C-alpha positions as CSV (number, residue, x, y, z in Angstrom):
1,M,17.7,15.3,-18.1
2,N,15.1,12.5,-18.2
3,R,15.2,9.3,-16.1
4,T,16.7,7.2,-19.0
5,Q,19.4,9.7,-19.6
6,L,20.3,9.9,-15.9
7,F,20.3,6.1,-15.6
8,T,22.9,6.1,-18.5
9,V,24.9,8.8,-16.7
10,V,24.9,6.9,-13.4
11,C,25.8,3.6,-15.1
12,S,28.6,5.0,-17.3
13,A,30.2,7.4,-14.8
14,M,30.2,5.9,-11.4
15,A,32.0,2.5,-11.4
16,L,28.8,0.5,-11.3
17,T,28.4,-3.3,-11.1
18,A,25.5,-5.3,-12.5
19,C,24.0,-2.0,-13.9
20,E,21.8,-3.8,-16.4
21,S,20.0,-5.6,-13.6
22,G,19.4,-2.3,-11.8
23,D,22.0,-2.8,-9.0
24,V,23.9,0.4,-8.5
25,N,27.3,0.4,-6.6
26,I,28.6,3.9,-6.5
27,N,32.3,4.3,-5.7
28,P,32.4,7.0,-3.0
29,Q,34.4,10.0,-4.1
30,T,35.4,13.0,-2.1
31,T,37.6,16.0,-3.1
32,V,39.9,17.4,-0.4
33,T,41.9,20.6,-0.8
34,D,44.4,21.0,2.1
35,S,45.9,24.0,3.6
36,N,48.7,24.0,1.0
37,N,46.1,24.2,-1.7
38,T,46.7,20.6,-2.7
39,T,43.6,19.0,-4.2
40,I,42.9,15.3,-3.9
41,I,40.2,13.9,-6.1
42,G,39.1,10.3,-5.6
43,G,38.2,8.6,-8.9
44,G,38.3,11.5,-11.3
45,G,35.8,14.3,-11.8
46,D,35.1,17.5,-13.6
47,P,36.6,20.4,-11.6
48,N,34.2,22.8,-13.4
49,Q,31.2,21.2,-11.8
50,E,30.1,23.0,-8.7
51,C,29.5,20.3,-6.0
52,A,28.7,21.1,-2.4
53,S,31.8,21.8,-0.3
54,Y,32.8,23.1,3.1
55,V,36.0,24.0,5.0
56,R,37.1,21.9,8.0
57,D,40.4,22.3,9.8
58,G,41.8,24.4,6.9
59,Q,40.8,21.9,4.3
60,T,38.1,22.2,1.6
61,I,36.0,19.1,1.6
62,S,34.0,18.7,-1.6
63,G,31.8,16.2,-3.4
64,T,33.1,14.9,-6.7
65,A,31.6,15.7,-10.1
66,D,31.2,12.9,-12.5
67,G,31.4,15.1,-15.6
68,N,27.8,14.4,-16.5
69,G,26.0,16.8,-14.2
70,N,25.9,14.8,-10.9
71,C,27.9,15.0,-7.7
72,T,28.9,12.1,-5.4
73,Y,29.6,12.4,-1.6
74,G,31.3,9.6,0.3
75,P,31.7,9.0,4.1
76,A,34.7,11.3,4.1
77,F,32.3,14.1,3.2
78,V,29.7,13.4,5.8
79,G,28.3,10.3,7.6
80,P,28.3,8.4,10.9
81,K,31.3,9.5,13.0
82,N,31.6,12.4,10.6
83,N,28.7,14.7,11.3
84,L,28.5,18.0,9.5
85,T,29.6,20.6,12.0
86,V,29.8,23.7,9.8
87,D,27.2,25.4,7.5
88,L,26.8,23.7,4.1
89,L,25.0,24.8,0.9
90,I,23.8,22.1,-1.5
91,P,23.2,23.9,-4.8
92,A,20.7,23.0,-7.4
93,L,22.6,21.3,-10.3
94,P,21.7,22.2,-13.9
95,D,19.8,19.9,-16.2
96,G,18.4,17.8,-13.4
97,G,21.8,16.8,-11.9
98,V,21.6,14.8,-8.7
99,H,23.6,14.9,-5.4
100,I,24.3,11.3,-4.6
101,F,25.2,10.3,-1.0
102,T,26.8,7.0,-0.3
103,S,26.3,7.4,3.4
104,S,24.0,9.1,5.8
105,L,23.8,12.9,6.2
106,F,23.9,14.0,9.9
107,V,23.8,17.7,10.6
108,G,25.2,18.9,13.9
109,N,26.4,16.8,16.8
110,T,24.2,14.9,19.2
111,Y,24.3,16.0,22.8
112,R,22.9,13.7,25.5
113,T,22.9,16.0,28.5
114,Q,22.1,19.6,29.4
115,Q,25.7,20.1,30.4
116,E,26.9,18.9,27.0
117,L,24.5,21.3,25.3
118,M,25.6,24.2,27.5
119,D,29.3,23.5,27.0
120,A,28.8,23.5,23.2
121,G,26.6,26.6,23.2
122,I,23.7,24.7,21.8
123,M,20.4,25.9,23.4
124,A,18.1,26.6,20.5
125,G,17.7,26.1,16.8
126,G,20.2,28.2,15.0
127,D,23.0,27.6,17.5
128,G,24.4,24.7,15.5
129,P,25.3,24.3,11.8
130,T,22.8,24.9,9.0
131,L,22.1,22.7,6.0
132,T,20.8,24.9,3.1
133,V,19.3,23.2,0.1
134,E,18.6,25.3,-3.0
135,A,15.3,25.2,-4.8
136,G,15.3,22.4,-7.4
137,A,18.0,20.3,-5.8
138,T,17.7,16.5,-5.6
139,L,19.5,14.5,-3.0
140,A,19.6,10.7,-3.5
141,F,20.8,8.1,-1.0
142,Q,22.4,4.9,-2.0
143,T,21.5,2.2,0.5
144,N,18.7,1.3,2.9
145,S,20.9,2.1,5.9
146,D,21.2,5.8,4.8
147,F,19.1,8.5,6.4
148,V,19.1,12.2,7.3
149,I,19.3,13.7,10.8
150,I,19.0,17.3,11.7
151,N,20.2,17.4,15.3
152,R,18.9,19.8,18.1
153,G,20.3,23.3,17.6
154,S,20.9,22.7,13.9
155,Q,18.6,23.8,11.1
156,I,17.6,22.7,7.6
157,L,16.7,25.5,5.1
158,A,15.1,23.6,2.2
159,N,13.3,26.4,0.6
160,G,11.9,25.1,-2.7
161,T,9.2,26.5,-5.0
162,A,6.3,25.1,-6.9
163,E,8.4,25.3,-10.1
164,A,11.5,23.9,-8.5
165,P,10.7,21.6,-5.6
166,I,13.4,19.9,-3.5
167,T,13.5,16.1,-3.5
168,F,15.0,13.6,-1.1
169,T,14.9,10.1,-2.5
170,S,16.9,7.0,-3.3
171,V,19.4,6.2,-6.0
172,S,17.1,3.4,-7.1
173,D,14.5,6.1,-7.8
174,I,16.9,8.2,-9.8
175,N,18.2,5.4,-12.0
176,G,14.8,4.1,-12.7
177,T,15.0,0.7,-11.0
178,V,12.3,1.4,-8.4
179,L,8.6,0.7,-8.9
180,P,6.1,3.5,-8.1
181,E,4.9,1.8,-4.8
182,D,8.3,0.5,-3.7
183,V,9.4,1.4,-0.2
184,Q,12.5,1.0,2.1
185,Q,14.9,2.1,-0.6
186,W,16.5,4.4,2.1
187,G,15.7,5.4,5.6
188,G,14.1,8.8,5.7
189,M,14.5,12.1,7.7
190,V,14.7,12.8,11.4
191,I,14.4,16.4,12.6
192,N,15.0,17.1,16.3
193,G,14.3,20.2,18.3
194,F,13.9,21.5,21.9
195,G,10.1,21.4,22.0
196,V,8.0,19.8,24.8
197,S,7.5,16.1,25.1
198,N,5.4,14.6,27.9
199,K,8.0,11.9,28.3
200,C,9.9,14.6,30.2
201,S,9.1,16.3,33.6
202,Y,8.0,19.9,33.9
203,V,6.8,22.4,36.4
204,G,3.8,24.7,35.6
205,V,1.3,24.7,32.9
206,R,2.3,24.5,29.2
207,G,2.0,27.9,27.5
208,E,1.9,29.9,30.8
209,A,4.6,31.9,32.6
210,G,6.9,29.8,34.7
211,F,6.6,26.6,32.6
212,A,10.0,24.9,32.5
213,L,11.7,21.6,32.9
214,E,11.6,20.3,36.4
215,P,14.8,21.4,38.2
216,G,17.4,18.7,38.2
217,T,15.9,16.8,35.3
218,E,17.0,16.3,31.7
219,C,15.0,16.1,28.5
220,S,17.0,14.2,26.0
221,I,14.9,11.5,24.3
222,E,16.4,9.1,21.9
223,A,15.0,9.7,18.5
224,E,14.2,7.0,15.9
225,G,17.3,5.6,14.3
226,S,19.2,6.2,17.5
227,V,22.0,3.7,18.3
228,G,25.7,4.1,18.5
229,D,27.0,6.4,15.8
230,D,23.5,7.1,14.6
231,E,22.2,8.3,18.0
232,S,20.3,11.6,18.2
233,Q,18.2,13.3,20.8
234,Y,15.1,15.5,21.0
235,G,13.2,17.4,23.6
236,G,13.2,20.4,25.9
237,D,10.9,23.1,27.1
238,N,10.8,25.5,24.1
239,D,7.7,25.0,21.9
240,A,8.8,28.0,19.8
241,D,12.1,26.4,18.8
242,D,13.2,26.8,15.2
243,S,14.6,23.8,13.2
244,G,14.4,25.7,9.9
245,I,12.3,25.5,6.7
246,L,10.8,22.7,4.6
247,R,9.0,24.4,1.8
248,Y,8.0,22.6,-1.4
249,V,9.8,19.4,-0.4
250,R,9.2,15.8,-1.5
251,V,10.4,12.7,0.4
252,K,10.2,9.5,-1.6
253,H,10.6,5.7,-1.1
254,T,11.5,5.7,2.6
255,G,10.9,3.4,5.6
256,A,14.0,1.2,5.6
257,Q,15.3,-0.3,8.8
258,V,18.5,1.5,10.0
259,A,21.1,0.6,12.5
260,N,18.9,-0.2,15.5
261,G,16.2,-2.0,13.6
262,D,13.9,1.1,13.5
263,E,11.8,1.4,10.4
264,L,12.0,5.1,9.8
265,N,9.1,7.3,8.9
266,G,9.1,9.6,5.9
267,I,9.9,12.4,8.3
268,S,10.1,12.1,12.1
269,F,9.6,15.5,13.9
270,G,11.0,15.1,17.5
271,G,10.2,18.1,19.7
272,V,10.1,20.4,16.6
273,G,9.0,23.9,17.5
274,S,6.4,26.4,16.0
275,A,9.1,28.7,14.6
276,T,9.9,26.0,12.1
277,V,8.2,26.5,8.7
278,V,6.7,23.5,7.0
279,E,4.7,24.4,3.9
280,N,4.0,22.2,0.9
281,L,5.4,18.9,2.0
282,Q,4.9,15.5,0.4
283,V,5.8,12.0,1.6
284,Y,5.4,9.5,-1.2
285,S,5.6,5.7,-0.8
286,T,7.0,4.9,2.6
287,Y,6.8,1.7,4.6
288,D,6.3,3.3,8.0
289,D,4.4,6.5,8.9
290,G,4.3,9.5,6.6
291,I,4.9,12.2,9.2
292,E,5.1,11.5,12.9
293,M,5.2,14.2,15.6
294,F,6.8,13.3,18.9
295,G,5.7,16.3,21.0
296,G,6.6,19.8,19.9
297,S,4.4,22.4,18.2
298,V,5.4,22.6,14.6
299,N,2.7,23.7,12.2
300,F,2.0,22.2,8.7
301,T,0.4,24.0,5.8
302,N,-0.4,21.8,2.7
303,F,0.7,18.3,3.5
304,V,0.2,15.3,1.1
305,G,0.9,11.7,1.9
306,V,0.6,9.2,-0.9
307,Y,1.0,5.4,-0.6
308,V,2.0,5.4,3.1
309,R,1.8,1.9,4.3
310,D,1.5,2.6,8.0
311,D,-0.2,5.7,9.5
312,S,-0.1,8.8,7.2
313,I,-0.3,11.2,10.1
314,D,0.9,10.0,13.5
315,I,0.7,12.1,16.6
316,D,2.2,11.4,20.0
317,E,3.9,12.8,23.2
318,G,2.0,16.1,23.5
319,Y,2.1,17.5,19.9
320,N,-0.1,20.6,19.8
321,G,0.5,22.2,16.4
322,T,-1.9,22.9,13.6
323,I,-2.2,21.1,10.3
324,T,-3.9,23.1,7.6
325,N,-4.9,21.5,4.2
326,A,-3.9,17.9,3.9
327,L,-4.5,15.1,1.4
328,V,-3.9,11.5,2.2
329,I,-4.2,8.8,-0.5
330,Q,-3.6,5.2,0.5
331,Q,-2.7,2.4,-1.8
332,E,-5.4,0.2,-3.2
333,N,-4.4,-2.8,-1.0
334,D,-2.1,-1.3,1.6
335,G,-2.3,1.3,4.3
336,D,-3.1,1.6,8.0
337,H,-4.7,4.7,9.5
338,C,-5.0,8.1,7.9
339,I,-4.6,9.5,11.4
340,E,-3.3,7.6,14.5
341,A,-3.2,10.1,17.3
342,D,-2.0,9.5,20.9
343,G,-2.1,12.0,23.7
344,I,0.5,10.6,26.1
345,G,3.8,8.9,25.4
346,S,4.4,5.7,27.3
347,Y,0.7,5.7,28.2
348,S,0.4,2.1,29.3
349,G,3.2,2.4,31.8
350,L,1.8,5.4,33.6
351,D,-0.4,5.4,36.7
352,Q,-3.7,7.2,36.5
353,P,-2.7,10.2,38.7
354,T,0.2,10.8,36.3
355,K,-2.0,10.7,33.2
356,D,-4.5,13.0,34.9
357,D,-1.7,15.5,35.8
358,I,-0.4,15.5,32.2
359,I,-3.8,16.3,30.8
360,A,-4.6,18.9,33.5
361,R,-1.3,20.8,32.7
362,G,-1.8,20.8,28.9
363,L,1.0,18.4,28.2
364,N,-1.1,15.9,26.3
365,S,-1.4,16.1,22.5
366,A,-4.0,18.7,21.4
367,P,-3.6,19.3,17.6
368,T,-5.9,21.3,15.3
369,I,-6.5,19.9,11.8
370,N,-8.3,22.1,9.3
371,N,-9.4,20.8,5.9
372,L,-8.4,17.2,5.5
373,T,-9.2,14.6,2.8
374,C,-8.4,11.0,3.5
375,I,-8.9,8.5,0.6
376,V,-8.5,5.2,2.4
377,S,-8.2,1.7,0.9
378,A,-11.4,-0.2,1.1
379,N,-9.6,-3.6,0.9
380,E,-8.5,-5.9,3.7
381,G,-5.0,-6.9,4.5
382,G,-1.8,-5.0,3.7
383,T,1.5,-4.6,5.4
384,H,0.4,-3.3,8.8
385,S,-3.4,-3.5,9.0
386,D,-6.5,-2.8,7.0
387,G,-6.9,0.7,5.7
388,S,-8.7,2.8,8.3
389,G,-9.7,6.3,9.1
390,W,-9.0,8.0,12.4
391,R,-7.9,6.3,15.6
392,L,-7.9,8.8,18.5
393,R,-6.7,7.5,21.9
394,E,-4.6,7.9,25.1
395,G,-5.9,11.2,26.2
396,I,-5.6,13.2,23.0
397,H,-7.7,16.4,22.6
398,P,-7.8,17.1,18.9
399,V,-10.0,19.5,17.0
400,I,-10.7,18.4,13.4
401,N,-12.6,20.8,11.1
402,D,-14.0,20.6,7.5
403,A,-12.9,17.0,6.6
404,L,-13.8,14.2,4.3
405,L,-12.9,10.6,5.1
406,I,-13.6,8.2,2.3
407,S,-13.1,4.5,2.0
408,S,-15.9,3.9,-0.5
409,F,-13.7,3.7,-3.6
410,G,-13.9,0.0,-4.5
411,A,-15.9,-1.0,-1.4
412,N,-17.1,-4.5,-1.1
413,D,-20.7,-5.3,-1.9
414,T,-21.4,-6.6,1.5
415,T,-20.3,-5.5,4.9
416,S,-18.3,-7.6,7.4
417,A,-16.6,-7.3,10.7
418,D,-13.3,-6.6,9.0
419,D,-14.4,-3.6,7.0
420,N,-12.4,-0.5,7.0
421,Y,-13.7,1.8,9.8
422,C,-13.9,5.5,9.7
423,L,-13.8,6.5,13.3
424,R,-12.4,5.0,16.5
425,I,-12.1,6.7,19.9
426,D,-10.2,4.6,22.5
427,S,-9.3,5.0,26.2
428,T,-11.4,6.5,29.0
429,E,-9.5,9.8,29.0
430,T,-10.2,10.3,25.2
431,Q,-13.8,9.3,25.5
432,D,-14.3,11.7,28.4
433,A,-12.7,14.5,26.3
434,A,-15.3,13.8,23.6
435,I,-18.1,14.3,26.1
436,A,-16.5,17.3,27.6
437,G,-15.9,19.0,24.3
438,D,-12.1,18.9,24.5
439,L,-12.2,16.5,21.5
440,Q,-14.1,18.0,18.7
441,L,-15.1,17.0,15.2
442,N,-16.7,19.8,13.3
443,S,-18.2,19.6,9.8
444,V,-17.0,16.1,8.8
445,I,-18.5,13.8,6.3
446,F,-17.6,10.1,6.6
447,S,-18.0,7.5,3.8
448,C,-17.0,4.0,5.0
449,Q,-18.6,0.6,5.1
450,E,-17.9,0.4,8.8
451,P,-18.7,3.9,10.1
452,A,-17.2,3.4,13.6
453,R,-15.5,0.7,15.6
454,G,-18.3,0.6,18.2
455,N,-17.0,2.1,21.4
456,A,-19.5,3.7,23.7
457,I,-19.0,7.4,24.3
458,G,-20.8,8.4,27.5
459,A,-24.5,7.8,26.9
460,F,-23.9,7.3,23.1
461,P,-23.8,3.7,22.0
462,D,-20.8,4.3,19.7
463,E,-18.6,6.9,18.0
464,Q,-21.0,7.3,15.1
465,A,-23.9,8.4,17.3
466,W,-21.7,10.8,19.2
467,A,-20.3,12.3,16.0
468,E,-23.7,12.7,14.5
469,D,-25.0,14.4,17.6
470,A,-22.2,17.0,17.0
471,G,-23.4,17.6,13.5
472,N,-21.2,15.3,11.4
473,Q,-22.6,13.0,8.8
474,F,-22.1,9.4,7.7
475,A,-22.9,8.3,4.2
476,T,-24.5,4.9,3.6
477,V,-21.9,2.5,2.1
478,A,-23.3,-1.0,2.0
479,D,-24.5,-3.5,-0.6
480,G,-22.8,-1.7,-3.4
481,V,-24.4,1.6,-2.6
482,A,-22.3,4.8,-2.9
483,T,-19.1,3.1,-3.8
484,D,-17.6,6.0,-5.8
485,P,-17.9,9.4,-4.2
486,T,-17.4,11.4,-7.4
487,A,-19.9,13.7,-9.0
488,A,-19.4,11.8,-12.3
489,A,-20.0,8.3,-11.0
490,D,-22.4,8.1,-8.2
491,T,-25.5,10.3,-8.0
492,G,-26.1,9.2,-4.4
493,L,-22.8,10.4,-3.1
494,Q,-21.1,13.5,-4.6
495,L,-18.2,14.8,-2.6
496,L,-15.4,14.8,-5.1
497,E,-15.2,15.9,-8.8
498,V,-13.6,14.6,-11.9
499,S,-12.6,16.9,-14.8
500,G,-11.0,15.5,-17.9
501,M,-7.6,14.0,-16.9
502,T,-7.7,15.3,-13.4
503,P,-7.7,12.6,-10.8
504,P,-10.8,12.6,-8.5
505,I,-9.3,14.3,-5.5
506,Y,-10.9,17.7,-5.6
507,S,-13.7,18.5,-3.1
508,I,-16.7,20.0,-4.7
509,S,-18.6,22.9,-3.2
510,W,-20.5,22.0,0.0
511,A,-23.6,23.6,-1.5
512,T,-23.6,21.2,-4.4
513,S,-22.6,18.0,-2.5
514,L,-24.9,15.1,-2.0
515,V,-24.9,12.5,0.7
516,D,-27.4,9.6,0.3
517,D,-29.1,11.5,-2.6
518,V,-29.7,14.7,-0.6
519,A,-27.8,17.8,0.4
520,P,-25.5,17.5,3.5
521,I,-27.2,18.3,6.8
522,A,-27.0,21.9,7.7
523,T,-24.7,21.3,10.7
524,T,-21.9,20.2,8.3
525,T,-21.6,23.6,6.9
526,P,-17.9,24.3,6.5
527,V,-16.3,26.2,9.3
528,G,-14.0,28.0,6.8
529,G,-14.4,28.4,3.1
530,D,-17.1,26.7,1.0
531,F,-15.9,23.1,0.8
532,L,-15.0,20.2,3.0
533,G,-11.7,18.4,2.5
534,G,-8.1,19.3,1.8
535,V,-8.0,20.6,-1.7
536,A,-10.4,22.0,-4.3
537,A,-9.9,22.9,-8.0
538,A,-10.3,26.6,-7.0
539,N,-7.6,26.1,-4.3
540,D,-5.2,23.6,-5.9
541,W,-2.1,23.8,-3.8
542,L,-0.9,20.4,-5.2
543,A,-0.4,21.6,-8.8
544,G,3.1,21.8,-10.3
545,W,5.2,20.3,-7.5
546,T,3.7,17.0,-6.2
547,Y,4.6,13.5,-7.4
548,G,2.3,10.7,-8.2
549,I,-1.0,12.6,-8.5
550,F,-1.1,14.4,-11.8
551,D,0.0,13.0,-15.2
552,G,2.7,14.9,-17.1
553,V,6.4,15.8,-17.0
554,D,8.4,18.3,-15.0
555,A,10.8,20.9,-16.2
556,N,13.6,18.3,-16.6
557,G,11.5,16.0,-18.7
558,N,10.9,13.5,-15.8
559,A,7.5,11.9,-15.4
560,T,5.5,13.4,-12.5
561,R,4.1,10.0,-11.6
562,G,4.9,6.3,-12.3
563,Q,1.3,5.1,-12.6
564,P,-2.3,6.4,-12.5
565,L,-4.0,6.5,-9.1
566,W,-5.8,3.2,-8.5
567,F,-9.3,4.8,-8.2
568,E,-9.2,6.9,-11.4
């Protein structure tokens, strides 16, 4: 079913108002079969269509089929004050059918205290209900107050494939009334676990025997979107907690303000543990951050963030997982940092001994990022700030290997104080970590008009000098020089390749790359593989499932992007 067909389905079958103008007002429908086998269907439906359903108090609660391949779920199915408390399977509907939610989807109850958790038997991921989403399923949310919460102890099993990815998006996207770069069409996703956050108090050293919450203390931190009926909590002392699987999942058009005024991220990971599987994940067009990790140790393999208006990768509160293979593409005129990474939550409110203790016991953020490409806007302005590279601060100890950071597409002909910087290292603790070797950049090539923001690092006058001393390299991008880092367009800077209709996102072999007309310096030799950056034609993990990058149509006849990338 293509987008036009689906728009017709939605308009004809779901009691819409002002459909021609693009406004969609879906009448919530829920089917209930009681203990006497009495079925109540709100607003009609096709009983042969298999919508998601579950049993509660002897009643079967089901979505309502519209007779045209879609299913609708109202607040009586799930929503605020009606959290999902049993396992639920959301099937893939044939012919591109869509599961349409007219309310939020909250999985599991929220528990605010340790005693509440113990009384409910919720101590780890898997103890609560599980939401299973079949490969190829699409879930669409109607309003900008709708969002998804996976509470502590609950799990999401969204196990898609390259041929049948799972999509979380808005009804406006489904009916064709959203523009490619539109944001805030719905909230986004919040996944909570029992992982470590340095907002809580612990005894011992993280990762060593005896590490635990300090006796008599709680670790229940209000997650984003938390207020009243929407409240959820994260945190604990189990970095190996399991919140489920996100594999071949796309999250689109998020970032709306929800009940408490929070602008949600594409996905917020609160205390999510390392047993959680996140592989092949895309966040497309969101107002706030792409992914944000509040503590925890969840690992990511193959992440792509496209048209994120705030920070594409945001790290805080002691996150210490690994990100392997990532591609970030900002909008031409909008986007904040590719990475904004903080080591300590509530940093400004803590005294120095507390900060030192957090770092000494390994409670600060210490992520590892392998193979990253950031294509950053070279223009000024935007929703949040000028497009920028990496801001590392507040006691973070990251290790970043084999990366490309590029803001030379469309760069201005002259430099200014407002140019888009590549590298910024703030706060005494973070700068000390750079000198001590706890903060490492290995085999990175930077291509920005403003290489670094200008903070002194020990005896080095700025971040550029420190990074170059460690073997990283900065291309010259000034006065119109090296403004297109593709092999086809700029002989002075060759880091990315173009092939036919392929967008210029693939890294070329390090051995054939050029920086300022010469081969990269020997110390930028890749730590792993033979190229720097997140994706190469020989290792194209983006193909077949991502949205917004490659031109074409999917298996249901839907376009795989709304417009060409701005730098093609």
